C-alpha positions as CSV (number, residue, x, y, z in Angstrom):
1,M,36.5,-297.2,-104.7
2,A,33.0,-297.4,-106.1
3,T,32.5,-298.3,-109.7
4,P,31.4,-295.2,-111.7
5,V,27.7,-295.2,-112.4
6,Q,26.1,-293.4,-115.3
7,L,23.4,-291.1,-113.9
8,Q,20.5,-289.8,-116.0
9,F,19.6,-286.2,-115.1
10,S,17.5,-285.7,-118.2
11,A,15.0,-288.2,-119.4
12,P,15.6,-290.3,-122.5
13,K,13.7,-288.9,-125.5
14,K,10.3,-290.5,-125.5
15,G,7.0,-288.9,-126.6
16,M,5.5,-286.8,-124.0
17,P,1.7,-287.2,-123.5
18,P,-0.9,-285.0,-125.2
19,T,-1.5,-281.7,-123.5
20,H,-4.0,-281.8,-120.6
21,L,-5.9,-279.1,-118.8
22,A,-3.4,-279.4,-115.9
23,D,-0.5,-278.7,-118.2
24,M,-2.0,-275.3,-119.3
25,T,-1.9,-271.8,-117.8
26,D,-5.2,-270.0,-117.3
27,D,-4.6,-268.1,-120.5
28,Q,-4.0,-271.3,-122.4
29,V,-7.2,-272.9,-121.1
30,R,-9.1,-269.8,-122.1
31,E,-7.5,-269.8,-125.6
32,A,-8.4,-273.5,-126.0
33,V,-12.0,-272.9,-124.9
34,T,-12.6,-269.9,-127.2
35,G,-10.9,-271.9,-130.0
36,L,-13.8,-274.4,-129.6
37,G,-16.2,-271.5,-130.2
38,L,-17.2,-271.2,-126.5
39,P,-17.3,-268.0,-124.5
40,G,-14.2,-267.3,-122.3
41,F,-16.1,-267.7,-119.0
42,R,-16.4,-271.5,-119.7
43,A,-12.7,-271.8,-119.0
44,N,-13.3,-270.9,-115.4
45,Q,-16.3,-273.3,-115.2
46,I,-14.2,-276.2,-116.6
47,A,-11.3,-275.5,-114.2
48,R,-13.6,-275.4,-111.2
49,Q,-15.1,-278.8,-112.3
50,Y,-11.6,-280.3,-112.5
51,Y,-9.9,-278.8,-109.5
52,G,-12.9,-278.1,-107.3
53,R,-15.2,-281.1,-108.0
54,L,-12.4,-283.5,-109.1
55,A,-14.3,-284.2,-112.4
56,A,-12.2,-285.2,-115.4
57,D,-14.9,-286.2,-117.9
58,P,-16.8,-283.3,-119.5
59,R,-19.7,-285.6,-120.1
60,S,-20.5,-285.3,-116.4
61,M,-20.1,-281.5,-116.4
62,T,-23.7,-280.5,-116.4
63,D,-23.0,-276.7,-116.4
64,L,-21.5,-277.1,-119.9
65,P,-23.9,-277.3,-122.9
66,E,-24.3,-281.0,-123.8
67,A,-23.4,-280.4,-127.4
68,T,-19.9,-279.1,-126.5
69,R,-18.9,-281.8,-124.0
70,D,-17.2,-284.2,-126.4
71,S,-15.2,-281.4,-128.0
72,V,-14.1,-280.1,-124.6
73,R,-13.1,-283.7,-123.7
74,E,-10.9,-284.1,-126.8
75,A,-9.3,-280.7,-126.4
76,L,-8.6,-280.6,-122.6
77,F,-9.0,-284.1,-121.1
78,P,-7.0,-286.7,-123.0
79,Q,-6.6,-290.1,-121.3
80,L,-3.2,-289.9,-119.6
81,M,-3.2,-293.0,-117.4
82,T,-4.9,-296.3,-117.2
83,P,-4.8,-298.5,-114.1
84,V,-3.1,-301.8,-114.7
85,N,-3.0,-303.3,-111.3
86,E,-4.3,-302.3,-107.9
87,I,-3.5,-304.1,-104.6
88,S,-4.4,-303.3,-101.0
89,C,-3.3,-304.3,-97.5
90,D,-3.5,-302.9,-94.0
91,G,-7.2,-303.8,-94.0
92,G,-7.7,-301.8,-97.2
93,E,-6.2,-298.6,-95.8
94,T,-3.1,-298.9,-98.0
95,R,-3.6,-299.1,-101.7
96,K,-1.0,-299.3,-104.4
97,T,-1.8,-298.5,-108.0
98,L,0.2,-299.3,-111.1
99,W,-0.6,-297.1,-114.0
100,R,0.2,-297.5,-117.7
101,L,0.8,-294.2,-119.6
102,H,0.0,-293.4,-123.2
103,D,3.4,-294.6,-124.4
104,G,3.3,-297.9,-122.4
105,T,5.6,-296.7,-119.6
106,L,4.6,-297.6,-116.1
107,L,4.4,-295.5,-112.9
108,E,3.2,-296.2,-109.3
109,S,1.3,-294.3,-106.6
110,V,0.5,-295.4,-103.1
111,L,-2.5,-294.1,-101.0
112,M,-2.2,-294.5,-97.3
113,R,-5.0,-293.8,-94.9
114,Y,-4.4,-293.0,-91.2
115,P,-6.8,-292.0,-88.5
116,D,-5.9,-288.3,-88.8
117,R,-4.8,-288.0,-92.4
118,A,-4.6,-289.5,-95.9
119,T,-1.3,-289.4,-97.6
120,L,-0.6,-290.0,-101.3
121,C,2.9,-291.0,-102.4
122,I,3.3,-289.9,-106.0
123,S,5.8,-290.4,-108.8
124,S,7.5,-287.6,-110.7
125,Q,9.3,-289.7,-113.3
126,A,8.6,-293.0,-115.0
127,G,11.6,-294.9,-113.6
128,C,14.6,-293.1,-112.1
129,G,18.1,-292.3,-113.3
130,M,19.8,-292.0,-109.9
131,A,20.9,-295.6,-110.0
132,C,20.8,-296.3,-106.2
133,P,21.6,-300.1,-106.0
134,F,19.1,-300.9,-103.2
135,C,16.1,-299.3,-105.0
136,A,13.9,-301.2,-107.4
137,T,13.2,-298.0,-109.4
138,G,16.9,-297.1,-109.6
139,Q,17.7,-300.6,-110.8
140,G,15.2,-300.3,-113.6
141,G,16.6,-297.0,-115.0
142,L,14.8,-293.9,-116.3
143,D,12.1,-294.0,-119.0
144,R,11.1,-290.3,-119.0
145,N,10.0,-287.3,-117.0
146,L,6.3,-287.1,-116.2
147,S,4.2,-284.2,-117.5
148,V,2.5,-281.9,-115.1
149,G,-0.8,-283.5,-116.1
150,E,0.5,-287.0,-115.3
151,I,1.6,-285.8,-111.8
152,V,-1.5,-283.9,-111.1
153,E,-3.8,-286.7,-112.3
154,Q,-2.3,-289.1,-109.6
155,V,-3.5,-286.6,-107.0
156,R,-7.0,-285.9,-108.5
157,T,-7.8,-289.6,-108.8
158,A,-6.8,-290.3,-105.2
159,A,-8.7,-287.2,-103.9
160,A,-11.8,-288.3,-105.8
161,D,-11.5,-291.9,-104.4
162,M,-11.2,-290.5,-100.8
163,R,-14.1,-288.2,-101.3
164,D,-16.3,-290.9,-102.7
165,G,-15.5,-293.5,-100.1
166,R,-13.7,-295.8,-102.4
167,V,-11.0,-296.4,-99.8
168,E,-11.6,-298.4,-96.7
169,G,-12.9,-296.2,-93.9
170,G,-15.6,-294.4,-95.7
171,E,-15.7,-290.9,-97.2
172,G,-12.7,-288.7,-96.4
173,R,-10.3,-286.1,-97.7
174,L,-6.8,-286.4,-99.2
175,T,-4.6,-284.2,-96.9
176,N,-0.9,-285.0,-97.6
177,I,1.2,-285.4,-100.7
178,V,4.7,-286.9,-100.7
179,F,7.0,-286.9,-103.8
180,M,8.6,-290.2,-102.7
181,G,7.4,-292.4,-105.5
182,M,9.3,-293.3,-108.7
183,G,11.9,-290.8,-109.9
184,E,14.0,-287.9,-108.6
185,P,11.6,-284.9,-108.3
186,L,14.3,-282.3,-108.6
187,A,15.5,-283.9,-111.9
188,N,12.1,-282.9,-113.3
189,Y,12.2,-279.6,-111.6
190,K,10.0,-277.3,-113.6
191,R,7.2,-279.7,-114.0
192,V,7.3,-280.8,-110.4
193,L,7.2,-277.1,-109.3
194,T,4.3,-276.4,-111.5
195,A,2.5,-279.5,-110.2
196,I,3.0,-278.4,-106.6
197,R,1.4,-275.0,-107.4
198,R,-1.5,-276.8,-109.0
199,I,-1.9,-279.1,-106.0
200,T,-1.7,-276.3,-103.4
201,A,-3.5,-273.4,-105.1
202,P,-7.2,-272.9,-104.2
203,A,-9.8,-273.8,-106.8
204,P,-10.1,-273.0,-109.7
205,E,-6.3,-273.0,-110.0
206,G,-5.7,-276.1,-107.9
207,F,-6.8,-278.6,-105.3
208,G,-6.2,-276.4,-102.2
209,I,-4.0,-278.9,-100.3
210,S,-1.7,-276.9,-97.9
211,Q,1.9,-276.5,-99.0
212,R,2.9,-277.5,-95.5
213,N,1.4,-280.9,-96.2
214,V,3.5,-281.5,-99.3
215,T,6.9,-283.2,-99.0
216,V,9.5,-283.2,-101.8
217,S,12.1,-286.0,-101.5
218,T,15.5,-285.8,-103.2
219,V,18.7,-287.9,-103.2
220,G,20.7,-284.6,-102.9
221,L,20.8,-282.5,-106.0
222,A,22.3,-279.6,-104.1
223,P,21.9,-276.8,-106.6
224,A,18.3,-277.7,-107.1
225,I,17.7,-277.8,-103.3
226,R,18.9,-274.2,-103.2
227,K,16.8,-273.2,-106.1
228,L,13.7,-274.7,-104.5
229,A,14.6,-272.8,-101.3
230,D,14.6,-269.6,-103.3
231,E,11.0,-270.3,-104.5
232,E,10.0,-269.3,-101.0
233,M,7.4,-272.0,-100.6
234,S,6.6,-273.9,-97.4
235,V,6.8,-277.4,-98.6
236,R,8.9,-279.8,-96.6
237,L,12.2,-281.1,-97.9
238,A,13.2,-284.7,-97.3
239,V,16.8,-285.7,-98.2
240,S,17.5,-289.4,-98.9
241,L,21.0,-289.4,-97.3
242,H,21.4,-293.1,-96.3
243,C,25.0,-292.5,-95.3
244,P,26.9,-289.8,-93.4
245,D,30.3,-290.4,-95.1
246,D,31.3,-289.9,-98.7
247,E,33.2,-293.1,-99.2
248,L,30.1,-295.4,-98.8
249,R,27.6,-292.8,-100.1
250,D,29.4,-292.7,-103.4
251,E,28.3,-296.3,-103.8
252,L,24.9,-296.2,-102.2
253,V,23.8,-292.9,-103.7
254,P,25.9,-292.4,-106.9
255,V,24.9,-288.7,-107.2
256,N,27.2,-288.2,-104.2
257,N,30.1,-288.4,-106.7
258,R,28.9,-285.0,-107.9
259,W,27.6,-283.4,-104.7
260,S,29.2,-284.6,-101.5
261,V,27.5,-285.1,-98.1
262,T,28.8,-281.7,-97.0
263,E,27.4,-279.9,-100.0
264,V,24.0,-281.7,-99.6
265,L,23.8,-280.8,-95.9
266,D,24.8,-277.2,-96.6
267,A,22.0,-277.0,-99.2
268,A,19.6,-278.6,-96.8
269,A,20.5,-276.0,-94.1
270,Y,19.9,-273.2,-96.6
271,Y,16.5,-274.7,-97.3
272,A,15.7,-274.9,-93.6
273,E,16.8,-271.3,-93.1
274,K,14.8,-269.9,-96.1
275,S,11.6,-272.0,-95.5
276,G,11.5,-272.1,-91.7
277,R,10.7,-275.8,-92.1
278,R,12.5,-278.7,-90.4
279,V,14.3,-281.0,-93.0
280,S,13.7,-284.7,-92.9
281,I,16.7,-287.0,-93.4
282,E,15.7,-290.4,-94.8
283,Y,18.1,-293.2,-93.9
284,A,17.4,-296.7,-95.2
285,L,19.1,-299.0,-92.8
286,I,21.0,-301.8,-94.7
287,R,22.5,-304.8,-92.9
288,D,26.3,-304.7,-92.5
289,M,26.6,-301.8,-94.8
290,N,25.4,-298.5,-93.3
291,D,24.1,-299.6,-89.9
292,Q,27.3,-299.5,-87.8
293,P,27.2,-297.7,-84.5
294,W,30.0,-295.3,-85.5
295,R,28.0,-294.2,-88.6
296,A,25.0,-293.5,-86.3
297,D,27.3,-291.3,-84.2
298,L,28.7,-289.6,-87.2
299,L,25.3,-289.0,-88.7
300,G,24.0,-287.3,-85.5
301,K,27.1,-285.1,-85.2
302,R,27.1,-284.0,-88.8
303,L,23.3,-283.2,-88.8
304,K,23.6,-281.3,-85.5
305,R,26.4,-279.2,-86.8
306,A,24.8,-278.5,-90.2
307,L,21.1,-278.1,-89.2
308,G,20.9,-277.7,-85.5
309,S,17.3,-278.2,-84.4
310,K,15.9,-278.0,-87.9
311,V,16.2,-281.7,-88.7
312,H,14.6,-285.0,-88.0
313,V,15.9,-288.4,-89.1
314,N,13.5,-291.1,-90.4
315,V,15.2,-294.5,-90.2
316,I,13.6,-296.7,-92.8
317,P,13.7,-300.5,-92.4
318,L,14.8,-301.6,-95.9
319,N,12.3,-303.5,-98.0
320,P,14.6,-305.8,-100.0
321,T,14.1,-305.9,-103.7
322,P,14.5,-308.9,-105.9
323,G,18.1,-309.3,-107.2
324,S,19.6,-306.9,-104.7
325,K,22.3,-307.9,-102.3
326,C,21.0,-305.5,-99.7
327,D,18.9,-306.7,-96.7
328,A,17.3,-305.0,-93.8
329,A,19.3,-304.4,-90.6
330,P,18.2,-306.6,-87.6
331,K,15.8,-305.0,-85.2
332,P,18.4,-304.8,-82.3
333,V,20.8,-303.0,-84.7
334,Q,18.1,-300.7,-85.8
335,D,17.2,-299.8,-82.2
336,E,20.8,-299.1,-81.3
337,F,21.2,-296.9,-84.4
338,V,18.2,-294.8,-83.4
339,R,19.4,-294.6,-79.8
340,R,22.8,-293.3,-80.9
341,V,21.4,-290.6,-83.2
342,N,19.0,-289.4,-80.6
343,A,22.0,-289.3,-78.1
344,Q,23.6,-286.7,-80.4
345,G,20.6,-284.4,-79.8
346,V,19.0,-285.2,-83.2
347,P,15.4,-286.5,-83.2
348,C,15.4,-289.9,-84.8
349,T,12.5,-292.3,-85.3
350,V,11.7,-295.4,-87.3
351,R,9.3,-294.6,-90.2
352,D,6.1,-296.5,-90.4
353,T,6.5,-298.9,-93.3
354,R,3.1,-299.5,-94.8
355,G,2.5,-302.1,-97.5
356,Q,5.5,-304.3,-97.5
357,E,3.4,-307.3,-98.4
358,I,2.2,-305.6,-101.6
359,A,5.6,-304.6,-102.9
360,A,5.1,-301.0,-101.7
361,A,8.8,-300.2,-102.0
362,C,9.0,-297.9,-105.0
363,G,9.3,-299.6,-108.3
364,Q,8.6,-303.1,-107.3
365,L,5.2,-303.5,-108.8
366,A,6.4,-302.0,-112.1
367,A,9.4,-304.3,-112.1
368,E,7.0,-307.3,-111.6
369,E,4.8,-306.1,-114.5
370,R,7.7,-305.7,-116.8
371,G,9.0,-309.1,-116.0
372,A,5.5,-310.7,-116.4
């Protein structure tokens, strides 16, 4: 029987950052602007600068009176994140950034450029309270939830870097967002939902990235999956299942002690029905732990029964983390696992693993910085 693990569904009490434009409703922005003695229409101008032109420093906003720019900066654009480390691989097309927040906590984001798209993997929490033993972030524990502004700023900076050609390959556009960085997005539900609306709304309310190009990954908070389904959005759901049976999943994904595999898959099926989107099942293949042929057969059967054709399995070659007993399954074992899931009528492929040489697995760079 697995040793009980203490999960953290709410963040430890740490000071949240100062309020940023991205944290505010339209009415709140207007109130802040008029509080500075500016006419209300300036609120729309400022929002268009931030969301439409990706500008975060009022000193560059030439449509604002020069004498007001410093006061606007103080009121709406506090410094939320400072880059600590930035490393690249894949010929510069994969870039990982470690950020330090106002209270010293760390978060990571990874920008990956492909021929047909540019995907940003963002964090929703500083750290993670889900305690999965094979995950570097889970081993480090939870610092706190991120604010809407801290989530949105990860997107704005990457979008500006793509637009301005600061990523290998020249000028381009950020097209896809995946909430697969540090943290459990559905444990920071309200802020993540607000951030998604900011990311996907057209300017001046947001960046205009399609909801269909946003993926929210969860370890299986079944009630929150159902709640997200009822929002009637078209974002994609990814479930980090990692095991088809409760006995082992209780150990690999401790939240399974609260919501079983059956409950998680039922919630995922509800999401697929409500959204019309195919659900992605994430499966980190771990040597001699969850890579047995019979588990591949069971995974395929359970997914086929629960989700029918509305499912796809991403097998993830494990990127081992320092201090973990977990290791990647051998390539022949991986290939056989994929073959068996496909044989059950469930599409299954191996996910492209960018950036292993730059500690791209979630939380590794932050762990190295903390240990420095």
